[in-house]
C-alpha positions, 0 to 999 in steps of 0.5 A: 766192360761187364760180360752182360753188357754186350748181350744186353746191347744186342737185345736192346737193338733187336727190340728197337728194330722190332718196334720200329717196323711194327710202328711203321706198319701201324702208322701206315694203316691208321692216323689214330694217335691213341692206337699208334702210341698205345701199341708202343706203350704196351710193348714197352710195359711188357719189356719192363715187366719181364726184365723187372721180374728177371732181375728182381726175382730170387733164384731160390724161388725157382720158376714162379707164376710171376715169371710165367705170366711175364714171359707170356706177356712178352711173347704176346708183345713180341711174336706178332711183331716178329711176323710184321718184321719179316713181312715188312723187311721183305718188302724193304728188300724188294723196294731197295732192289727195284729202286736200284734198278730204276736208278739205272733204267729211269723207271717210275717207282711211285707204284711202290709207295702205294703198295706200302699200305697194302703190305702193312695191312697184310703184315698186321693181318698175319700178325693177328694169327699168332696173337690170337693163338697165344691168347687162346693158348693162355686162357683155354689151350692149356686145359684143352685135354686130348685123349689119344688112343693107340692099339699096339700088337706084339707077338711076345705079349702074354695072352692074358694081357691081350686087351690090357690098357694103360693110361699114360700121363706125364709132366704134371708141373703142379707149381704152374696150376691156377685153376682147380676146376679145370685140373679136376676135369682133367683128372676125371677124364683120366678116370673115364678111360677106365684103364687097367693101370695108370703110369706117370712118367715124371715132373710132378712139380716145377721145383718144390714139394710144397707146390703139390700140397693143394693138388694132392686131394685132386690127384689122389682120386685117380683109380686103376684096378691093377695099380698106379706107378710113377717115376721121377723127371728132371724137375723133381730133383730140384736142380733148377733152384738155388739152395742154401745147403745140400741138406735143404735140397735133399729134404725137398727131394725126399719130400717130392718122393713122398708125394707119390704114395700120398696120391696112391702111386708106387714110385719106381726108383731104378726098380721093377715090378711084375703085373700078374694076370691069370697066371701070366705076367709082364714086367714094369720097369721104372728108371730115374731121369736120364737125359742126354748131357744132364742128370743121368740118375737113370740106371737101366741095368739096375732097374731091370735086375731080376727080370728076364730077357724074354719077359714082355717089358714096359719101360718108364723113362722120363726123357725120350733121349734115353730111348734114342741113345740107350734103350731102343737097341738094347739087346734086353729088348724093351718092347714099349717105352713111355716118356714125356719131358718135351711137352712138344714145346707147348707150341706147334701145328698138328693136323693128323695126316697132314702136318706135325711140327714144333720147334721141339723136333730140332732138339729131340728126334722123338718129341711127341706121339708114337715112334717105332724102330726095330719093332720097339715102340716109344710113346712121348706124351705131350704132358698134362701140365705146362711150364715156362709159358703158361699156355699151349698153342697147337700142342694140347695137354694129353692123356694117352691110352694104349691097348696091348694086343696079342699079334 
């Protein structure tokens, strides 16, 4: 038996269970056959479309918009039914337990039948929440840019840099964009912050350099008086596509590196630069991608060559796992690190002061926002663009503005 058969059987079984419970809920609350079978047909079309895209796509094309929207349609069809399954399955467990008890006690269980309709209505009502959230995230949420501002104080910050501002952006993922007007709005919003410097922490494309071609005129409008600097992210290396040769992959990688000067950014490849103001300076350190368990091109020692331990340092490193495993306890003392990569999984719940949750927290210890340990900080930007799922639910695209203060 081919290895793919068993996982496919499991997936098919889960789909049947999902659809059965969802159909039972619909059937309980309406007798309209158009609604009943329209519900089934929508799910069936979503599954067929997704698997068609998966099995018909050429892997050398990387992740396409066709895949993104097939995945979005699948989530719209599946996630509400997961809520229905949880509620209805819970009701079934209660029903089975009570019927088991009544078998021995001779109690009447007719009341359970009357409650079934209420539970179905409750399940459908709860399922409407993720459905509405997904639809909002796909059509509006992915462009719901938020400017998040922090003020950080450091004793060793040179006085000339008291009040110095950094606009931090990351994860553009230009291959996913589909609305030039909205992207232009996001770029204008970055410029409105009037920061001293703009720092971009990687993933300018999904797979191919050509994805950025139509967006170069837009992103070249970014302005900052003390410069614009950038690094590479994991997607910039072309590791998620199938290439005909090593030479073809290298040519794409070289083309991606050439994008940065075209939009006015100085790309730091395990390098550093000093930013000078009124005779004082801070060090800007840029490493290539370093991720736990994959693509560890980042060389921190090489990137910091020539700078001093006592210098105030801003480190740009795409993957926050680099800070967790290599940077935060480094004796060289990197006062501030800027990262991205996680996107906050583009799905979660954030209510400032009350709750901050995303499945991303189970993968990354630092997954969104500002973190501090040992007097050293990391900001994990939630990303400017989007990837895989063409939307954002509760985790909005972000422009971070950090003001440095002399403590």
